[in-house]
Backbone as CSV, one residue per row, in Angstrom:
resi,resn,N_x,N_y,N_z,CA_x,CA_y,CA_z,C_x,C_y,C_z
1,MET,13.832,5.394,-18.843,13.543,5.849,-17.493,12.336,5.073,-16.964
2,LYS,12.452,4.546,-15.773,11.387,3.765,-15.132,10.201,4.667,-14.792
3,LYS,8.986,4.183,-15.066,7.771,4.954,-14.797,7.054,4.359,-13.589
4,PHE,6.502,5.252,-12.762,5.824,4.833,-11.542,4.459,5.496,-11.404
5,ILE,3.547,4.766,-10.775,2.280,5.293,-10.306,2.361,5.173,-8.789
6,ASN,2.451,6.293,-8.087,2.529,6.265,-6.635,1.139,6.025,-6.057
7,TYR,1.056,5.082,-5.103,-0.213,4.794,-4.438,-0.011,4.892,-2.930
8,ALA,-0.783,5.766,-2.301,-0.715,5.941,-0.850,-2.091,5.684,-0.256
9,ARG,-2.093,5.027,0.906,-3.357,4.702,1.564,-3.223,4.850,3.065
10,VAL,-4.258,5.420,3.667,-4.413,5.386,5.116,-5.697,4.623,5.405
11,SER,-5.800,4.090,6.598,-6.942,3.255,6.934,-8.197,4.035,7.267
12,SER,-8.030,5.251,7.736,-9.189,5.988,8.246,-9.149,7.445,7.842
13,ALA,-10.205,7.909,7.208,-10.307,9.318,6.836,-10.488,10.187,8.070
14,VAL,-11.120,9.625,9.095,-11.422,10.409,10.295,-10.167,10.687,11.109
15,HIS,-9.406,9.622,11.418,-8.249,9.800,12.296,-6.951,10.115,11.563
16,GLN,-6.778,9.574,10.365,-5.530,9.777,9.646,-5.690,10.770,8.518
17,GLY,-6.815,10.748,7.867,-7.129,11.723,6.833,-6.278,11.641,5.598
18,VAL,-6.894,11.897,4.471,-6.172,11.890,3.200,-5.166,13.034,3.152
19,ASP,-5.439,14.110,3.859,-4.520,15.237,3.884,-3.578,15.188,5.088
20,GLY,-3.579,14.089,5.814,-2.810,13.985,7.044,-1.361,13.611,6.838
21,LEU,-0.671,13.469,7.965,0.758,13.190,7.949,1.074,11.805,7.403
22,GLY,0.179,10.847,7.588,0.434,9.504,7.071,0.594,9.506,5.562
23,ILE,-0.286,10.209,4.885,-0.211,10.316,3.424,1.040,11.089,3.020
24,ALA,1.283,12.200,3.690,2.452,13.033,3.354,3.745,12.233,3.502
25,ALA,3.855,11.459,4.578,5.064,10.658,4.796,5.223,9.600,3.704
26,GLN,4.125,8.962,3.320,4.188,7.952,2.263,4.615,8.580,0.937
27,LEU,3.992,9.697,0.590,4.342,10.361,-0.671,5.791,10.821,-0.668
28,ASP,6.259,11.364,0.459,7.669,11.773,0.562,8.598,10.588,0.344
29,SER,8.267,9.451,0.957,9.090,8.252,0.815,9.156,7.803,-0.648
30,MET,8.000,7.788,-1.307,7.961,7.342,-2.703,8.676,8.338,-3.619
31,ARG,8.461,9.620,-3.403,9.113,10.633,-4.242,10.626,10.578,-4.080
32,SER,11.100,10.363,-2.857,12.546,10.240,-2.627,13.104,9.021,-3.353
33,PHE,12.365,7.913,-3.291,12.797,6.699,-3.982,12.905,6.946,-5.482
34,VAL,11.875,7.547,-6.063,11.868,7.808,-7.509,13.033,8.717,-7.890
35,ALA,13.308,9.723,-7.071,14.433,10.628,-7.341,15.757,9.866,-7.296
36,ARG,15.894,8.930,-6.339,17.133,8.143,-6.215,17.362,7.244,-7.419
37,VAL,16.286,6.653,-7.952,16.455,5.717,-9.066,16.351,6.406,-10.420
38,GLY,16.071,7.697,-10.424,15.981,8.428,-11.677,14.728,8.106,-12.461
39,GLY,13.639,7.853,-11.760,12.391,7.515,-12.428,11.500,8.713,-12.684
40,ASN,10.305,8.413,-13.153,9.320,9.431,-13.492,7.975,9.016,-12.896
41,VAL,7.330,9.914,-12.147,6.014,9.636,-11.571,4.954,10.114,-12.553
42,LEU,4.137,9.179,-13.034,3.076,9.524,-13.970,1.827,10.026,-13.257
43,ALA,1.567,9.493,-12.046,0.383,9.890,-11.288,0.563,9.478,-9.833
44,GLU,-0.218,10.139,-8.981,-0.256,9.761,-7.570,-1.713,9.522,-7.193
45,MET,-1.987,8.355,-6.655,-3.331,7.977,-6.230,-3.323,7.880,-4.708
46,VAL,-4.339,8.489,-4.088,-4.414,8.556,-2.636,-5.820,8.182,-2.199
47,GLU,-5.922,7.373,-1.136,-7.251,7.099,-0.596,-7.192,6.723,0.873
48,ALA,-8.330,6.873,1.517,-8.521,6.461,2.904,-9.488,5.284,2.895
49,GLN,-8.945,4.104,3.155,-9.757,2.893,3.111,-9.007,1.797,3.847
50,SER,-9.716,0.960,4.514,-9.105,-0.157,5.224,-8.343,-1.060,4.250
51,GLY,-7.198,-1.540,4.686,-6.424,-2.471,3.881,-7.088,-3.832,3.773
52,ALA,-8.121,-4.068,4.604,-8.856,-5.330,4.542,-9.893,-5.317,3.420
53,VAL,-10.155,-4.138,2.861,-11.123,-4.000,1.778,-10.372,-4.082,0.447
54,ASP,-10.774,-5.032,-0.399,-10.079,-5.230,-1.678,-10.529,-4.252,-2.756
55,GLU,-11.783,-3.845,-2.742,-12.331,-2.960,-3.775,-12.055,-1.507,-3.406
56,ARG,-10.879,-1.030,-3.788,-10.497,0.357,-3.515,-10.338,1.074,-4.853
57,PRO,-11.188,2.075,-5.105,-11.195,2.733,-6.421,-9.841,3.296,-6.849
58,GLN,-9.125,3.930,-5.939,-7.839,4.524,-6.320,-6.781,3.468,-6.596
59,LEU,-6.798,2.368,-5.850,-5.861,1.283,-6.127,-6.169,0.656,-7.481
60,LEU,-7.445,0.425,-7.740,-7.823,-0.155,-9.034,-7.440,0.781,-10.183
61,ALA,-7.597,2.091,-9.965,-7.203,3.063,-10.991,-5.685,3.055,-11.184
62,ALA,-4.940,2.952,-10.086,-3.475,2.904,-10.181,-3.018,1.673,-10.956
63,ILE,-3.651,0.534,-10.671,-3.296,-0.706,-11.371,-3.621,-0.590,-12.855
64,ALA,-4.795,-0.070,-13.160,-5.198,0.069,-14.571,-4.252,0.999,-15.322
65,LEU,-3.906,2.128,-14.720,-2.999,3.077,-15.359,-1.602,2.467,-15.526
66,ALA,-1.165,1.733,-14.521,0.154,1.096,-14.604,0.198,0.092,-15.755
67,LYS,-0.857,-0.711,-15.882,-0.899,-1.695,-16.971,-0.940,-1.004,-18.331
68,LYS,-1.715,0.055,-18.428,-1.861,0.779,-19.696,-0.556,1.461,-20.113
69,SER,0.164,2.001,-19.131,1.350,2.804,-19.434,2.664,2.045,-19.304
70,GLY,2.597,0.812,-18.808,3.824,0.056,-18.588,4.582,0.513,-17.358
71,ALA,3.881,1.157,-16.445,4.502,1.668,-15.222,4.406,0.637,-14.099
72,THR,5.098,0.920,-13.030,5.079,0.108,-11.826,4.308,0.862,-10.755
73,VAL,3.432,0.157,-10.038,2.753,0.765,-8.897,3.770,0.805,-7.754
74,LEU,4.010,1.993,-7.232,4.969,2.174,-6.145,4.211,2.475,-4.862
75,ILE,4.555,1.754,-3.807,3.970,1.969,-2.493,5.096,2.219,-1.504
76,ALA,4.801,2.957,-0.451,5.826,3.238,0.554,6.218,1.962,1.300
77,ARG,5.186,1.194,1.710,5.382,-0.060,2.437,4.350,-1.073,1.947
78,LEU,4.645,-2.342,2.064,3.760,-3.391,1.563,2.361,-3.311,2.176
79,ASP,2.267,-2.986,3.455,0.951,-2.957,4.103,0.063,-1.827,3.587
80,ARG,0.615,-0.932,2.789,-0.203,0.144,2.212,-1.007,-0.362,1.017
81,ILE,-0.539,-1.415,0.356,-1.322,-1.969,-0.755,-2.388,-2.910,-0.195
82,SER,-2.049,-3.647,0.881,-3.030,-4.501,1.536,-2.398,-5.144,2.756
83,ARG,-3.260,-5.547,3.681,-2.838,-6.381,4.811,-3.473,-7.761,4.677
84,ASP,-3.797,-8.129,3.448,-4.405,-9.419,3.143,-3.439,-10.173,2.227
85,ALA,-2.845,-11.230,2.771,-1.825,-11.971,2.023,-2.369,-12.509,0.703
86,ALA,-3.573,-13.045,0.722,-4.147,-13.607,-0.507,-4.308,-12.525,-1.577
87,PHE,-4.707,-11.325,-1.178,-4.872,-10.220,-2.119,-3.534,-9.862,-2.764
88,ILE,-2.505,-9.746,-1.940,-1.173,-9.392,-2.445,-0.652,-10.478,-3.389
89,LEU,-0.813,-11.721,-3.000,-0.329,-12.822,-3.831,-1.120,-12.920,-5.133
90,THR,-2.410,-12.601,-5.084,-3.230,-12.590,-6.300,-2.761,-11.490,-7.250
91,LEU,-2.438,-10.311,-6.710,-1.901,-9.232,-7.559,-0.650,-9.712,-8.286
92,ARG,0.248,-10.341,-7.544,1.478,-10.865,-8.136,1.157,-11.868,-9.244
93,LYS,0.235,-12.795,-8.942,-0.124,-13.836,-9.900,-0.746,-13.247,-11.159
94,GLN,-1.496,-12.140,-11.020,-2.140,-11.486,-12.159,-1.172,-10.613,-12.947
95,GLY,0.073,-10.546,-12.493,1.076,-9.783,-13.223,1.088,-8.302,-12.918
96,VAL,0.472,-7.906,-11.817,0.508,-6.495,-11.420,1.894,-6.215,-10.857
97,GLU,2.604,-5.326,-11.516,3.956,-4.998,-11.056,3.871,-3.895,-10.020
98,PHE,4.310,-4.218,-8.798,4.375,-3.206,-7.753,5.701,-3.333,-7.019
99,LEU,6.086,-2.242,-6.411,7.373,-2.157,-5.747,7.194,-1.399,-4.444
100,CYS,7.865,-1.857,-3.409,7.825,-1.196,-2.104,9.061,-0.312,-1.968
101,ALA,8.852,0.967,-1.729,9.975,1.900,-1.625,10.908,1.538,-0.472
102,ASP,10.361,0.918,0.591,11.201,0.585,1.743,11.954,-0.734,1.584
103,MET,11.644,-1.512,0.539,12.382,-2.763,0.279,12.363,-3.070,-1.220
104,PRO,13.023,-2.229,-1.990,12.969,-2.354,-3.449,13.626,-3.613,-4.011
105,ASP,14.464,-4.262,-3.239,15.160,-5.445,-3.733,14.487,-6.748,-3.328
106,ALA,13.302,-6.650,-2.684,12.604,-7.855,-2.234,12.134,-8.668,-3.444
107,ASP,12.395,-9.972,-3.399,11.930,-10.852,-4.472,10.538,-11.388,-4.132
108,SER,9.971,-12.196,-5.001,8.609,-12.716,-4.809,8.473,-13.528,-3.522
109,PHE,9.482,-14.303,-3.205,9.446,-15.093,-1.973,9.377,-14.178,-0.758
110,GLN,10.218,-13.156,-0.731,10.217,-12.227,0.398,8.890,-11.467,0.489
111,ILE,8.368,-11.033,-0.648,7.076,-10.341,-0.662,6.001,-11.251,-0.074
112,SER,6.029,-12.532,-0.421,5.052,-13.481,0.115,5.141,-13.561,1.637
113,LEU,6.345,-13.654,2.156,6.530,-13.710,3.613,6.049,-12.422,4.280
114,TYR,6.435,-11.292,3.722,6.017,-10.009,4.303,4.502,-9.816,4.205
115,ALA,3.883,-10.353,3.172,2.425,-10.268,3.036,1.744,-11.028,4.169
116,ILE,2.264,-12.181,4.502,1.704,-12.968,5.606,1.890,-12.227,6.921
117,LEU,3.041,-11.608,7.102,3.276,-10.833,8.330,2.361,-9.601,8.402
118,ALA,2.106,-8.968,7.275,1.199,-7.818,7.253,-0.209,-8.240,7.642
119,GLU,-0.626,-9.407,7.161,-1.954,-9.914,7.534,-2.005,-10.214,9.035
120,ARG,-0.953,-10.794,9.547,-0.889,-11.072,10.993,-1.008,-9.777,11.787
121,ASP,-0.338,-8.723,11.327,-0.444,-7.416,11.989,-1.883,-6.910,11.978
122,ARG,-2.567,-7.069,10.835,-3.964,-6.618,10.738,-4.825,-7.330,11.769
123,LEU,-4.636,-8.632,11.896,-5.409,-9.399,12.866,-5.100,-8.969,14.296
124,ARG,-3.829,-8.698,14.579,-3.418,-8.234,15.911,-4.003,-6.866,16.209
125,ILE,-3.944,-5.972,15.240,-4.494,-4.619,15.421,-5.992,-4.683,15.675
126,ALA,-6.700,-5.516,14.910,-8.145,-5.666,15.097,-8.460,-6.190,16.494
127,SER,-7.716,-7.167,16.952,-7.925,-7.732,18.281,-7.665,-6.689,19.367
128,ASN,-6.581,-5.936,19.217,-6.262,-4.885,20.194,-7.336,-3.808,20.214
129,THR,-7.849,-3.456,19.045,-8.895,-2.433,18.954,-10.165,-2.915,19.646
130,ARG,-10.554,-4.160,19.391,-11.743,-4.719,20.056,-11.573,-4.719,21.568
131,ALA,-10.408,-5.118,22.041,-10.150,-5.148,23.483,-10.216,-3.741,24.079
132,ALA,-9.669,-2.769,23.367,-9.698,-1.391,23.859,-11.112,-0.852,23.911
133,LEU,-11.924,-1.165,22.893,-13.318,-0.715,22.881,-14.112,-1.359,24.004
134,GLN,-13.866,-2.643,24.267,-14.547,-3.312,25.373,-14.139,-2.709,26.718
135,ALA,-12.874,-2.384,26.856,-12.400,-1.757,28.106,-13.025,-0.373,28.276
136,ALA,-13.160,0.358,27.196,-13.767,1.691,27.264,-15.235,1.607,27.660
137,LYS,-15.941,0.572,27.185,-17.350,0.381,27.547,-17.512,0.110,29.031
138,ARG,-16.538,-0.634,29.596,-16.598,-0.953,31.025,-16.305,0.287,31.821
């Protein structure tokens, strides 16, 4: 039976919250996936932290537990592990096994492309946020 460490992340504790709907939706997605494939969830790690920040305690704990137990880190969507393409590609290169519940059949090439698109989204979101804050100041 395949073993999983579920990892869920929201960007902001203030607006999205660890107890908010974003986390609940991610956990539901991962739990449904595990039930479909007949797997076993060993742990669930949850945190509120920007995807642009690489040093996330719960992600690091999920990776360590996955390596120790031979489990796969399961995420609802690729952008939940990071919106930094280099970070995602480094995880792959280091042998961190992770799987996206929304695209379980994606190969390394596809993950690389989606990682670049996730980073592009992060840059777009940051730009839109800056523009909105400047408009609010005016």
